C-alpha positions, 0 to 999 in steps of 0.5 A, spaced: 500 500 500 502 506 497 500 513 501 502 520 499 503 525 504 503 533 502 504 539 505 502 545 500 499 552 499 504 554 505 511 555 507 516 549 506 511 545 501 513 538 501 511 531 500 512 524 503 511 517 501 510 510 505 509 503 503 506 498 507 508 503 513 515 504 511 517 511 509 520 511 502 522 518 501 520 525 504 523 532 502 522 539 501 520 543 494 525 548 496 531 543 495 529 542 487 526 549 486 532 552 489 527 557 492 528 558 500 521 556 504 518 554 497 510 555 498 505 553 493 504 546 490 510 541 491 510 538 484 518 536 484 518 533 491 512 529 489 515 527 482 521 525 486 517 521 491 514 517 486 520 516 483 523 513 489 518 509 490 518 506 483 510 507 482 506 511 478 500 516 480 495 510 478 498 505 483 497 510 489 492 508 494 491 514 498 493 521 498 493 526 504 494 533 505 495 536 511 490 541 511 482 541 512 478 547 510 472 543 514 475 543 520 473 548 525 469 551 520 463 554 524 468 558 528 472 560 522 466 563 519 463 566 525 470 569 526 471 572 519 464 575 519 465 578 525 472 581 522 469 583 516 464 587 520 469 590 524 475 591 521 477 598 518 479 599 511 475 599 504 469 594 503 473 592 497 479 590 500 476 586 505 472 582 500 478 581 496 482 579 502 476 574 504 476 572 496 483 570 496 482 566 502 476 562 499 480 561 493 486 558 497 481 553 501 478 551 494 485 549 492 486 545 498 479 542 497 480 539 490 487 536 491 485 531 486 485 536 480 491 540 483 495 533 483 493 531 476 495 538 473 502 537 477 503 530 474 500 531 467 495 526 468 487 526 468 483 526 474 481 519 472 488 516 472 488 516 480 484 510 484 487 513 490 482 515 496 484 523 497 484 525 504 484 532 508 488 531 515 487 537 520 494 541 520 495 539 528 493 532 527 498 531 522 503 535 526 502 530 532 502 524 527 508 526 525 512 526 531 508 520 535 506 515 530 514 515 527 517 515 534 520 509 538 515 510 544 509 506 544 506 511 549 507 518 550 504 525 551 504 529 544 504 537 543 504 541 537 505 548 538 505 552 532 503 559 528 497 557 526 494 551 522 486 550 520 484 555 526 488 552 531 495 554 534 497 549 539 494 542 540 496 537 545 494 530 547 496 523 548 498 517 544 498 510 545 499 504 540 497 507 533 491 511 536 492 519 538 487 523 543 486 530 543 486 533 550 486 540 549 487 546 544 488 553 543 485 557 537 486 563 533 488 568 534 492 566 540 499 563 538 506 563 541 508 563 534 505 569 532 508 573 538 515 570 536 514 572 529 511 579 530 517 581 535 522 578 530 519 583 525 519 589 530 526 587 531 528 588 524 528 581 521 522 581 516 523 574 512 519 568 513 524 563 518 527 569 521 525 567 528 531 563 529 536 569 528 532 572 534 533 566 538 541 566 537 540 574 539 537 573 545 543 570 549 546 577 548 541 581 552 538 581 559 530 579 560 529 586 563 522 586 559 519 580 561 514 583 565 511 587 558 511 580 555 507 577 561 502 582 559 503 581 551 501 573 552 498 571 559 497 564 561 491 561 564 488 554 567 489 548 563 495 549 560 492 555 556 494 562 554 491 568 551 494 574 547 493 581 549 490 583 542 492 590 542 499 588 540 497 585 534 494 586 527 492 579 525 486 578 528 483 585 526 486 587 520 488 581 517 495 580 515 498 580 507 500 573 506 503 570 499 503 563 498 505 562 491 510 558 489 516 563 491 518 564 498 512 566 503 511 573 505 508 576 511 505 583 512 506 586 518 503 583 524 505 587 530 501 593 532 503 600 534 501 598 541 508 594 541 512 601 538 508 605 544 511 599 549 518 598 546 519 604 542 521 605 534 522 598 531 529 597 528 529 598 521 532 592 517 540 592 516 541 597 522 545 597 528 543 592 533 542 596 540 542 593 547 535 594 547 534 590 541 538 584 545 534 585 551 527 585 547 530 578 544 532 575 551 525 577 554 521 574 548 525 568 549 524 567 556 517 568 556 516 563 550 520 558 555 515 560 561 509 559 557 511 552 554 513 550 561 506 552 563 503 548 557 508 542 558 507 541 566 499 541 565 500 536 559 504 531 564 499 532 569 494 530 565 497 524 562 502 522 567 507 520 561 515 521 562 515 521 554 514 527 550 513 528 542 514 535 540 512 538 533 510 544 530 514 550 528 515 553 535 519 546 536 524 549 532 526 553 538 532 549 540 533 553 546 526 552 549 527 544 547 534 544 551 530 546 557 524 541 557 528 536 561 530 541 566 524 545 567 518 539 566 517 532 569 519 529 562 525 524 562 525 523 554 523 527 548 522 526 541 522 531 536 523 529 528 527 533 524 522 536 520 518 538 526 515 544 522 510 544 517 514 540 512 514 534 516 506 535 516 507 531 509 509 525 513 504 526 519 498 526 513 501 519 511 502 516 517 495 519 520 492 515 514 495 509 515 494 508 522 488 512 525 484 512 519 486 505 516 487 502 523 494 499 521 499 497 526 505 501 527 512 498 525 516 504 522 521 508 527 524 514 524 531 513 526 534 519 521 533 524 517 536 522 510 530 521 506 531 525 500 535 524 493 542 521 493 546 520 487 551 515 484 558 515 483 557 516 476 552 522 476 557 525 481 563 524 476 559 527 470 557 533 474 565 534 475 567 533 468 562 537 466 565 543 470 572 541 468 574 540 475 580 535 477 579 530 482 581 524 486 577 518 487 578 515 494 576 509 498 571 509 504 576 509 509 580 514 505 574 519 504 574 519 512 581 520 513 582 525 508 576 529 510 579 529 517 586 531 515 583 537 511 579 539 517 584 539 522 589 543 518 584 549 518 580 548 511 573 549 510 570 542 507 564 541 503 561 534 505 556 531 500 554 524 502 548 520 501 541 522 501 539 529 502 536 531 509 529 532 511 528 538 515 532 545 516 538 542 519 544 539 515 546 533 519 552 530 516 550 529 508 549 536 506 554 540 510 560 544 511 565 542 516 570 545 520 575 545 526 571 547 532 578 548 536 579 555 532 576 561 534 577 565 528 573 559 524 566 563 525 568 569 522 572 566 517 566 562 515 561 568 515 567 572 511 568 566 505 561 563 505 555 564 509 555 571 510 551 571 516 550 576 522 555 575 527 551 574 533 549 567 530 552 561 533 554 555 529 553 548 531 557 542 534 556 535 531 559 530 537 560 523 537 554 520 541 557 516 546 562 522 548 556 527 549 557 527 557 564 529 556 563 536 553 555 538 555 551 538 561 546 534 559 546 527 555 540 526 552 541 524 545 540 530 540 540 527 533 536 532 529 540 538 532 534 541 535 536 541 542 541 547 545 545 544 551 550 548 556 557 546 554 561 544 560 566 550 563 572 546 562 571 545 554 568 552 552 576 554 550 577 547 547 571 548 542 570 556 542 568 556 534 561 552 537 560 555 544 555 561 544 556 567 548 552 564 554 556 558 553 551 553 550 551 549 543 546 547 539 549 540 538 548 534 533 549 527 537 552 523 531 551 515 532 555 510 527 548 506 526 544 513 523 550 516 519 556 511 519 560 516 514 559 522 518 561 518 524 567 516 521 569 523 519 568 525 526 572 519 529 578 520 524 578 528 527 578 525 534 584 521 532 588 527 530 586 532 535 583 528 541 577 532 540 570 528 538 567 534 535 566 538 529 563 545 527 557 543 522 553 548 518 549 547 512 552 546 505 549 553 502 550 560 501 544 564 502 540 559 498 536 552 500 541 547 502 544 544 496 541 537 493 544 535 487 552 534 485 551 540 481 548 545 486 554 543 491 559 544 485 556 551 484 556 553 491 564 550 491 566 555 485 562 561 487 565 561 494 572 560 498 571 553 500 577 549 500 576 542 499 569 539 496 568 531 498 562 529 493 561 522 495 568 518 494 571 524 490 575 529 493 576 536 489 581 541 492 583 548 490 
């Protein structure tokens, strides 16, 4: 049985396919289109998934979309009517905004037609049954139903999806039960995005920059943020809507096939409270750092409030976490310190791209009542390329290379890193989710404090306050970090032990923390071997790992990697078993 899951008409459009419960492929559209956070319909991702599974459209049994326009419909209609009657602006603008939403909803409802167009086949080509899966139930399925836990508490915490921002419940076996939710217009994600915009970071996905900025400041505005977002009984929370526009005037959104764009979310009340908004690109002031620190501290308070309630409700010591807010790795890293939970699973594509996987598994387990058998142990679910395809790309670009065996690749890579070179590391299948996890990575020596500035000057061109991540051999985590819970998907920030911060300064953030990736031999044997060889040379089982890209989506094909190598000042490129030096 083949089930295709789709996330469409939203940021990070994606597709996934499962066969008899086993995940065959999952990938974001941006990897192919080369447009960051690509929205619209994931045509290329779907085509790849069908190719990876070796099936035609006619062989699909079920197709699921992680949106359900009929979910909470009465609440949506009531809210829209009330807003239409009360919001400012010309009636024509109001009607136009509502018409855009209805057009989008119509596309979601007619998935069969959209998929037929994308694949160039008639509607009648499909024998599959089509499903709309509510957004947050897809998130919940994407973390629990593929986890190693037979029973666990589940939290989906997001911006919005199908009129809900937050949903929590409990999973047992192949079933999930919803215990509670927070509805539009109240959302932790909205608070973070609005403040991110105010701080001068206007692009979709910029929230991570504010998380990186927060440790530079002091949370002296924490009381103000406690007024902006207030906790309530039962794990709930509520926004002071005076600070926002999304509920009253609507927010301009672009969900075509380009990068998503959001209009201004914060109101003048935020400006009255904190002063003029920071213009993008202008100098960062202490005030901006303190606002970021206060925002982050309040998010952690609210999430702890939700999680403590969830633990009290379920009694579980295990937690599965998903949703866009689950990308806040600083928050995640404190869960085991501030709540009763003892184990946490966050799948690599915790945000909206992961709902493609969630939709597929929701259909398989919840709707079709099939038993669980698959566990998502790694993120390597995208395309991979043969040695012949790599050689063809190298020859096409006129590059000289050395062919190495498997052991030589790890040794030569580790040697180059230890010598202070910037290494492009392109191996195996593309990672699913926003993190490069050792298959499409740029890898350098974490012992060299200057490496952060070197990477930014020669390749990444990122803001100087943003940290770089350490990849560490899983069995050595306790030597370097104050927590030892595995973090294979780079979604946890832990404190680095005080005596190790000077050993790995390039991956030690200003507050002594690191967003680590724990690397095991069974998840990624080649990357594990690279770090092991570096450890043999240096006595340090850690490398600096950043994504293989330059202001673009993470590279996918050998041609993408070669193009990035040629236009930057990278020193060495390893494409599979092929080594290219400048």
